N, C-alpha and C positions, 0 to 999 in steps of 0.2 A: 653272536646269536641273532635271530631274526624274529623274535617274539614281537607281536604287535598288540596294541591296546587301544581301545576306543574309550574315551571318557566323556562325561557330560559337562557342557558349559553351563547348563542350567536345567530347569525342569523340562523333561522331554526333549532336550536338545542335545545332539551328539556331535562331537568333533570328529574330524577324520583321524584314522589310526595313525600313530606316530611310531617310526622305527626306533630301535635302540641306538644309542651312540656307542661306538666301540669302547671297550673297557680301557681304562687308564689306571696306572699304578701310582699310588702315593705312598712312599716309604715313611714309616713312623719315625725312623732315626733322624730325619731332617726336619721334623715338626717341633714347634715350640708354641707355648701359649702366647696369644696376642697380649693378654694382661694376666700374667700368671697369678693364680690364687694361692693362698697359704693353706697347707694341709694342717688341720687342727688336731689330728689324732695320729699317734705314732704307729698305729696298726695298719695304716693304709698309705698308698701312693696314688697319684693321679696323673694321667698323661693324655695329651691330645692324640687322637687317632685319625682325624680328618679335619681339614679346614677349607676355607674358600667357599663355603656354602652361603646361601643367600640369607636365610633367616630360619634356622631349624627350630621346630617347636616340639610337639608331642613325639614320644618314642615308645614303641611297644615291642615285646619279644614274642616270637612264635616260630616253631618249626625250624630252629637254628637260624632264625631271621630276625633282624631288628627292622622295624618300619618306623620311619621318622617323618613327621610333617614339617617340611621346610618350605618357606614361602619364596617362590620366584623361579623355579626351574621345572620340576616335574617329579616323577617317580625315579629315584636314583638308587642303584644297588651297590653295596660295598661288600666285597668278599675278602675275608681275612686270609691272606696268603694265596689267594686264587689268581689264575691267569698269569703265572710266573711272577707274581708279586710276592716274593718270598719274605721280604722284610717290611711288609705293609699291607695296604688294603687296595683291592681292585675296585674301581668305581665305574659304573655304567648307568647312563640315563635310560630309564625304562619308558617314561611317558611324561608329558607336560599337561598340567591342569591348573588353570589360573583361578579356580573357584575354591578349592580346598584350603582351609586356613588354620585348623588346629585339631579338631576332634578326631580320634582314632581308636578303634577297638577291633580285636581279632578273635575269631573263634573257628577252630578247624581250618577249613579252606575258604573261609569267608572273611573279608575285610570290610569294615565300616569306616567311612570317613565323612567329615562334615564341612560344609561351607557355612557362611553366615545364615543362609536360608534353607539349606537342604541337608539331608543325610543320604549318602549313597552307599549301595552295597555292591561289592565286587566278589567274584569267585576267582581264586588263584590256584593254579596248578603248581604246587611246590617243586615238582620234579624238574620243570623247565622254566619256572617263574613267569608263565604266561598268565595274563589277567583278562577276565571277561569285560565286556561292556558294562557300564554301571547301570544299576537299577535305583531309581529314586524311591526311597521308602518313607521319608518324611519331608514335607515341604512347608513353606509359610512360617518359618521360624524367625524371620527378621523383624522382631517386635522392638528390640532395644536399639537405640540410636548410637549408643556409646560403646557398649561392650559387645564385641563381635564373635567371641569364641563360643562354640557349642561343644562342650566336652562330652565324650561318650564313655559308657561303661556297660558291660553285659552282666546280666543277673538272671539266672535260670532261663526262662523263655522270653525275656524282656531285653530291650535296649533302653538304657537310661540316658537322658539328654539334659545337660545343665546349661541354663542361659542366664545372663546377668541382667541388671537393671539398665534403664535407658540413660541414666546419668548418675551423678554423685548422690543426690537425694531425689528419689522419685516417689512422690506421695502415693501414687496409684498402686505401687507394689504391695501395699498393705492388703489389697483386695485380690483374693485368689483368682478371680475371674479376669483380672487384667492381663496376666500371662507372662510378666517379666519377673526377674529374680526368682526363678522357679527351677525345679527339677521335675521332669515328667517321664513316664515310662510308656513304651509302646510294645505291643505283643509281636513276637516273631514266630509263633507256632501256628499261625493261621495265614489266611490270604491277605496280603497287603493290598489296600485299595489302589485302583488304577491311578498312577501319578503320585502315590504315596499318601500316608496319613497327613492330616493337617495338625498343627501344633496343639490345638485344643481337643483333638481326638485322644491325645495321650492322657493317661491317668496321673493325677497330681501326686507327686511323691513328697514334695516340700515346697513352701513358699516363704519369702522373707529372708533368704540368704542373698546378700547384695550381689555377689559375683563369685560363686563357688566354682572356680576354674579347675581345681584338682578334685577328682572324685574317684574312689576305689572301694570295692567290696572287701570287708574284713575276712579273716581266715575262717570265721565261723559260718560264712555264707548267709548271714542274716542281717548284719549291720553294714550300712553304707557310711563310709567316712569321707568327709569333705573338708577342704581348706578354703576359707572364705576371705576374699579381699574386702575389707570394710571401708567405711567412708573416709573422705579427706575433709580438712578445713572445718572441723566441728567446733561449735560453741555450746556451752552448757550454762543454763540459768541457775545462779546460786545467790540467794538473798536478794533477789530482784535485779541482780546484775548479770550481764552476759560475759562469760569468761571464755577466752580462747584456750581450748584444751588440745589442739590438734597435734602438737609435737609428739606426744606419747599416748594419745588416745584417738579413737577407740582401738581395742585389741583386734588383731587379725584372729580368726577363729578356726579351731578344729571342732567341727560339728559331727554328730552321729545321727543317722536315721535308722530306726528300727523298721525293717521292711515288713514286719508283721503289724505295724501301726503307722501307716503313712498319712500324708496330707496335713502335717502340723505346721504351725507358724513359727519362724525362727527370728522374729523381731524387727527386721528392716522394713520400713525406714523409721520406725518409731523408737525402737530399743537398740542399745548398743552395749558393748562390754568394756568395762574399765581395765586399763593396763596400769596407769600411774596417775590417778586423779589427785592424790594427796599433795603432789608437788605444785599444783596450780589452783586447786579449789580449797580455799581456807575452811578448815573445820569439817571437811567431808568425812563420812564414814565409809565411802565407797572404796573397796579394796579390789585387787586384781581378780577378775572373773565376775565381779558384781555387775548387775544390769542397771542401766540408767536410761532415762527418757530425754529426748531433745524436743518433744512437741508438747504444747500446753495442755492438750486434752488427755494425755496419758502420763501417769505418775511413775516415779522410780519404783514404787511398790508394785504397781501393775506389771512393769517390765520384769520384776523379780518373781512374779507369780507364774509358776510353770504351767498352770492351766491356760494362761494367755500366751506365753512366750517360752520357747524351748531354748535354754542357754547353751553355750558351747561346753564341750567336755574339757577343753584346754585352751588357754589364751596364748597368743604370740605377740611379740613386739609390734606396736603400731607401724604401719606402712612397710612391713617386710615384703608384701606382695607374694604370698605363697601360690604357686602355679601347678604343682603336682604333688601327689602323695603315693608312695608305693611301700609295700611290705616285703621284708626279706624272709625267704624260706630257705633254711640252711640244709635241708635234707638232700643228700645226694650231690652236693656241690663238689667242685674240685678244690681240695684244700691247698693246693699249690698256688692258686691265684685268688680264691674267694676271699671276700671280706670275712672277718672273724665270726665264728659260729656263736660267739658270745652275743652277737647282735641278732640272733635268730628271733623272728616274729616282730622285731622292732620296725617302726615306721620311719620313712625318710621323706623329707619335704624339701622342695626347691624354693628358695627365696629369690625372686626376680630382682627385688630391691626397690627402694623408695624413689619417688620422683620429686617430692616437695618437702622433705624433712631435712633440717640442718641441725646436726650433721646427718649425712645419709646413713641408712641402716639396711640390713638384709644382705643381698649379693652373695649368696652361698647355699650350701646344702646342710640341713640339720638332721639329726637323729633323735627320734622320740622313743625312749625306752618303753617297752610294752610289757604288761603283765596280764596273762589271761586274755580277755577280749577288750582291754582298754588300756590307756596310758598308765604307766606306773605312778606318775605324779597326780596330785589332787588338782581339782578344777581351779583352785585359787593360786596355784604355783606360778612363779615366774621362771623357775629353773626346770621346767618339764621337758626341755630339749637342749641340745648342744650342737654347735657347729662341727662338722667334719671337714668342710672346705669352705673358705670364704675369701672374698677379695682382699688383697694384701694392703691396700690403701683406700679406705672408705672415703677419704677426702677427695679422691680422684673420681669417684662415681658420680653420675652414671657413665660418662664418656670413657673413663679410663679403667673400666672394670669388666670382668666377665659377668654375664647375667643368665644364670641357669633357668631352664624352663622344664623340659621333659626329663623323666627318669624311668629306667627299666633295668631290672635284673635279668641276666641271662641264666641258662641252666648251670653254668659253672660257678655262679655266685659272684660275678663281677657286676658292678653298678655302672651303667652307661648313662650319659646325660648330654643335653644339648645346651649351648649358649647362643641365643639368637642374635644378639647384637655383634658378636665376634665371629659368627658363622662357623662355630666349632662343634665337633663331636668329641667327647672325652670318656675315659674309663677310669673308674676307681677300683683298685684291687689291693690284694694283700701287699704289705710293704716289702716283704722279702721276695716277692715273685720275680723270677728271672724273666728277661725279655722273651726268651724262647718259650717259656711256659705260658706267656700271654697269647701266643698264637695257637690255634687249634690244629692239631695234626689232621691232614686230609680234610681241611676245613671246608664246610659248606655253609659257613656262617654268612648271612647276608644282612646288609642294612638296606632297606628300601625307603627312600625318602620321598614322601609325597610333598611336592612343592607347589607353591602358588604365589601369585603376585597380589599383595593386599595393601599397596601403598596408600590407598584411599581410606583405609579403615584404621580406627584407633583400637589397638589390641593391648590389653593389660599384660 
C-alpha cells in the first residue's frame, strides 16, 4: 500500500508525510504471554494476538477496525488473516506521531486522538485506510504536571475530555475555575475556532475526580460512567492522632455523571471514599463507600452531604488503578467466539495495578454485573465486581506481571485489551472457541495503533 498520512507535531505544526511499512505477518500459534495471567472464569479463554509493541494504551473498535494508542512507533494496522497471514495477524506501520499518548474516540469516518496538550481530528477512508492531515480542535490542555492522559468520549454532538490533577493532592482542584481534575465538553456541531478550542472554552461536566482515566457513556445515552484513580499515601485524623490509612484506603471509584445535570463536585481533594477504615482507625463508623475528609476545614459529615459532594456509585479496592471501562452489548454477536450472553450489559474495567501497596493489588480485568442502568451491587458493597483475568503471582508485580490498560469489544463479542508494560495485544473469548473460529473469514479486521514516545511523561 502507498497510503500517506501527515500528522501534527503540535499546534499548527505538521510533519512530513510518512509512507507505510510493508506488511509483516505474526502468527498467533507462536505467541505466548510474557507474564501469563490466570483466567478466573471458566466461561472464557485469553490469548496474545500480537506482541513487541512499545506501550499500547487505549483501544477502540470501529468499522471492523481496532485502533490502539501505543507509545513509540506510529499508526500500525493489524489485519486478521490478511496478506497471506493465514494463521495470525498482518502488521503494517501507517504513520508515526510522537505526540499522541492515550485518548482515542471514533465516530463514523472521524478519529479523535489526544496528546497531553491537544486533541486532533482526522478523517479516515476506511476502504483504503488513508487518513487526512490532522486538525487541532482543542489546545492548551497541559495544566496538570503529573497526570498526562486526556481521555476522550463522544456524546451526541460533543466530545468529552477528562484530565487529572497535577499531583497526588492538589488543593486548587477544589476550585472549578482552576481547570484540573475535571471533565469538560466541547461542541462538534459548529465551527471549531481557528487553532482549536482552549481548555476553558469547554463546558464543565464535572470537577473533583482526581484522575478519571476511564470514561464511557452508558447504554441509556444519558449517564457518563467514569473510573477514578484516587490518592496515595493518605493519613486520617482520629481522636487528635494522625493515622496511616493508605494500604486499603481510599477506594478507587466508579462514578456516574447525569448529562442532564452537569457541573457537580465529586470530592477531591477534600473528600475521599472508605474501603476498609475499620482495620486501621479504632472505633470508626466509616464503612465501605462512606465519605471522609482529610482537611481540617471540612468534616466527614460535610463530605457525606450530597449537596456538597457527589459520592461514587461503587467502590473498588484501593490502588487498583482502573484505566478503562467498557460495556458489553450481546445483540448480534457470534456465539461461537463471543463471551457469554449472560454478561450482556455488564461493565468491564481494566486494573493497571498498584505501585505502592504491599502486597500489590489489581493487575487484571474485572466484570461489574449490571442491572438496568446501574451496577447490581449496592454502593456499600465490596463484592460488586469480580476478576475474569488477573496476574498469576501478585507478589511478582509490577515487573513480573501484565498490566492491562485499554479495552474494546468487537462486533463478534470478543473483548480485546492492551498490556502496556509487556507490549501485548490480547483477546478474551468463549472458552470453547476453536482457533479457526477466532479468525474472521475474508477478514477486513484492522488494528490501527496510534503510537507515540512519552518517556518524559508520568502516565498512570
